C-alpha positions as CSV (number, residue, x, y, z in Angstrom):
1,M,3.6,35.9,30.6
2,S,3.1,38.4,27.7
3,A,5.0,37.9,24.4
4,H,8.1,40.1,24.0
5,L,8.4,42.1,20.8
6,L,11.1,44.3,19.3
7,L,10.0,47.2,17.1
8,V,12.6,48.9,14.9
9,D,11.5,52.1,13.1
10,D,13.2,55.4,12.5
11,E,9.9,57.4,12.5
12,P,9.4,58.6,16.2
13,G,5.6,59.3,15.8
14,L,4.8,55.9,14.2
15,R,7.1,54.1,16.5
16,E,5.5,55.5,19.6
17,A,2.0,54.9,18.3
18,V,2.6,51.3,17.3
19,Q,4.4,50.6,20.7
20,A,1.5,52.1,22.6
21,Y,-1.1,50.1,20.7
22,L,0.8,46.8,21.0
23,E,1.3,47.3,24.7
24,D,-2.4,48.1,25.2
25,S,-3.0,44.7,23.4
26,G,-0.9,42.9,26.1
27,F,2.5,42.7,24.5
28,T,5.9,43.8,26.0
29,V,7.6,46.0,23.5
30,D,11.2,47.1,23.2
31,V,11.9,49.9,20.6
32,A,14.9,50.9,18.5
33,S,15.3,53.8,16.2
34,N,17.6,52.0,13.7
35,A,18.8,48.6,12.8
36,K,22.1,48.9,14.6
37,M,20.4,49.6,17.9
38,G,17.9,46.9,17.1
39,W,20.7,44.3,16.7
40,E,22.2,45.4,20.0
41,M,18.9,44.9,21.7
42,L,18.5,41.5,20.0
43,E,21.8,40.3,21.4
44,R,20.8,41.4,24.9
45,R,17.4,39.8,24.9
46,T,15.9,37.6,22.2
47,P,12.3,38.6,21.5
48,D,9.4,36.4,20.4
49,L,9.0,38.5,17.2
50,V,10.6,41.5,15.4
51,I,8.7,44.3,13.7
52,S,10.9,46.4,11.4
53,D,10.6,49.2,9.0
54,I,12.3,48.7,5.6
55,M,13.5,52.2,4.6
56,M,15.9,53.2,7.4
57,P,19.3,55.0,7.2
58,Q,22.6,53.2,7.1
59,V,21.2,49.6,7.5
60,D,17.7,49.1,5.9
61,G,15.2,46.4,6.8
62,Y,16.4,43.9,4.2
63,E,19.9,44.1,5.4
64,F,18.7,43.8,9.0
65,L,16.6,40.7,8.1
66,Q,19.6,39.1,6.3
67,Q,21.8,39.7,9.3
68,M,19.2,37.9,11.5
69,R,18.8,35.0,9.1
70,E,22.5,34.4,8.9
71,D,22.8,34.1,12.7
72,P,21.7,30.7,14.1
73,R,20.2,32.4,17.2
74,F,17.7,34.4,15.1
75,K,17.4,32.3,11.9
76,K,13.8,31.2,12.7
77,L,12.7,34.3,14.5
78,P,9.4,35.7,13.1
79,V,9.8,39.1,11.4
80,V,7.1,41.5,10.2
81,F,7.9,44.3,7.8
82,L,6.0,47.6,8.2
83,T,6.7,49.9,5.2
84,A,5.4,52.6,2.9
85,R,6.5,50.5,0.0
86,G,3.3,48.7,-0.8
87,M,3.7,47.7,-4.5
88,T,3.3,44.0,-5.3
89,K,7.0,43.8,-6.4
90,D,8.0,45.2,-3.0
91,R,6.0,42.5,-1.2
92,I,7.5,39.8,-3.4
93,E,11.0,41.1,-2.6
94,G,10.1,41.0,1.1
95,Y,8.9,37.4,1.0
96,Q,11.9,36.3,-1.1
97,A,14.1,37.8,1.7
98,S,12.2,35.4,4.1
99,V,10.1,37.9,5.9
100,D,7.1,36.3,7.6
101,A,4.5,39.1,7.0
102,Y,4.4,42.4,5.2
103,L,2.1,45.3,6.1
104,S,1.9,48.5,4.1
105,K,1.6,51.9,5.8
106,P,-1.0,53.1,6.7
107,F,-2.1,49.8,8.2
108,D,-4.9,48.8,10.6
109,P,-3.5,48.3,14.1
110,D,-5.9,45.4,14.7
111,E,-4.5,43.6,11.7
112,L,-1.0,44.1,13.0
113,V,-2.0,42.6,16.4
114,A,-3.7,39.7,14.6
115,V,-0.6,39.0,12.4
116,V,1.8,39.2,15.4
117,S,-0.4,36.9,17.6
118,N,-0.7,34.3,14.8
119,L,3.0,34.3,14.0
120,I,4.0,33.9,17.6
121,Q,1.5,31.1,18.2
122,R,2.6,29.3,15.0
123,H,6.3,29.7,15.7
124,S,5.8,28.4,19.3
125,Q,4.0,25.3,18.0
126,L,6.6,24.6,15.3
127,T,9.4,25.1,17.9
128,E,7.9,22.7,20.4
129,G,6.6,20.2,17.9
130,S,9.5,19.7,15.6
131,T,10.3,16.0,15.6
132,T,13.8,16.6,14.2
133,D,14.6,19.2,16.9
134,I,13.3,16.9,19.6
135,E,15.3,13.9,18.3
136,E,18.4,16.0,18.1
137,L,17.9,17.4,21.6
138,A,17.3,13.8,22.9
139,N,20.6,12.7,21.4
140,Q,22.4,15.6,22.9
141,V,20.9,14.9,26.3
142,A,21.9,11.2,26.0
143,E,25.5,12.3,25.2
144,I,25.5,14.6,28.2
145,R,24.4,11.8,30.5
146,A,27.1,9.6,29.2
147,I,29.7,12.3,29.9
148,L,28.4,12.7,33.4
149,K,28.5,9.0,34.0
150,N,31.9,8.3,32.5
151,Q,33.9,11.4,33.2
152,P,32.8,12.9,36.5
153,Q,36.3,14.2,37.1
154,L,36.1,16.8,34.3
155,S,34.8,19.5,36.5
156,R,37.9,19.3,38.7
157,Q,40.5,19.3,36.0
158,K,40.9,22.9,35.1
159,T,41.0,26.3,36.8
160,E,37.6,28.0,37.0
161,L,36.9,30.4,34.1
162,Q,34.9,33.6,34.9
163,I,32.0,34.3,32.6
164,D,29.3,36.8,33.4
165,F,26.2,34.7,33.7
166,T,22.9,36.1,35.0
167,P,21.4,34.1,37.9
168,R,18.8,32.5,35.6
169,E,21.4,31.6,33.0
170,Q,23.5,29.9,35.7
171,S,20.4,28.0,36.9
172,V,19.7,26.8,33.3
173,L,23.3,25.9,32.8
174,E,23.3,23.8,36.0
175,L,20.1,21.9,34.9
176,V,21.4,21.4,31.3
177,S,24.6,20.0,32.8
178,Q,22.5,17.5,34.8
179,G,21.1,16.2,31.5
180,L,17.6,17.6,31.7
181,M,15.4,18.3,28.7
182,N,13.9,21.8,28.1
183,K,10.5,20.8,29.4
184,E,12.0,19.5,32.6
185,I,14.1,22.6,33.1
186,A,11.0,24.8,32.4
187,S,9.1,22.9,35.0
188,Q,11.8,23.2,37.6
189,L,12.2,27.0,37.0
190,N,8.5,27.6,36.6
191,T,8.9,29.2,33.2
192,S,8.1,28.4,29.5
193,V,10.0,26.1,27.2
194,R,10.5,29.1,24.9
195,N,12.2,31.0,27.7
196,V,14.5,28.0,28.4
197,E,15.4,28.0,24.7
198,K,16.3,31.7,24.9
199,Y,18.6,31.1,27.9
200,V,20.3,28.1,26.3
201,S,20.9,30.3,23.2
202,R,22.5,32.9,25.3
203,L,24.7,30.3,27.0
204,F,25.9,29.1,23.6
205,S,26.8,32.7,22.7
206,K,28.6,33.5,25.9
207,T,30.6,30.2,25.9
208,E,31.1,30.1,22.1
209,T,29.6,26.6,21.9
210,N,27.2,25.2,19.3
211,S,25.4,22.4,21.0
212,R,24.3,21.3,24.5
213,T,27.0,18.6,24.5
214,E,29.7,21.2,23.8
215,L,28.2,23.5,26.4
216,V,28.2,20.8,29.1
217,R,31.8,19.8,28.3
218,F,32.9,23.4,28.4
219,A,31.0,24.0,31.7
220,L,32.4,20.9,33.4
221,E,36.0,21.4,32.1
222,N,36.0,25.0,33.4
223,G,34.2,24.5,36.7
224,L,31.1,26.5,35.5
225,A,28.6,23.8,36.6
226,K,28.5,21.5,39.6
C-alpha cells in the first residue's frame, strides 16, 4: 500500500508538477490550493505526511503547521515545508515551529522524494516502537477487558445513538470494543497498524472521546458496538 501525502500550495504549476513527480514515485497525493482546504482534507483523511508551502494567502504555512501541532490527531504528523524563502534565518524559524524538513525552491525532486520517504519510515518506526505508547495502549486494553467482563449490560442500557461511521470505522470500533490491540486489529482486517491508528483517531473525533477506554464505554452505552 503506497504512502498517502497531502500537498498544500497555492501555485498551480508547481503543485501539479510536484504531485505528478510524487505519484510517479509511487505515492498517493491529495492536493489543496490553500491551508483552509488542506485542513478540511486532513480532517477527512489523515495522510502519512504533509507537504506545505509557507507563503500562502489568508493562512500561511506557519499558521497551518501550528494548527496541526495543536490538534492531538496531527501533533506528530511529519510536515515538510517547500518555500522560496531559503535564508538561514527562515530555515531556523521553520525548525523552531517544529517542521520536520525544509526545502527551498527550486529544489531537486529526487531530494524531495528521499526526504519524504525517510520521514515516513522514521515516523512509522517511532509510532510502532514507542514503549510509552505501547504501555499506555496495553493499560487501556486491560481496562476495556475489565469493562467487558464486569459490565456486559452497558450495551443494553441506553437508546442507540446514530453516528455516521464508515464500514471500516465500524469494523475497527467492534474490534476495539472486544479489547484487541492495534496489531491484532490490523491482522484481522488485513491492513497496517498505521491505518488502524488512523481509524481509531477518526473514531475519537466522531465520538468526542480521548482514549480507547472512553471510546468503548461510549460505544457500549450507546449501542454502537456489540
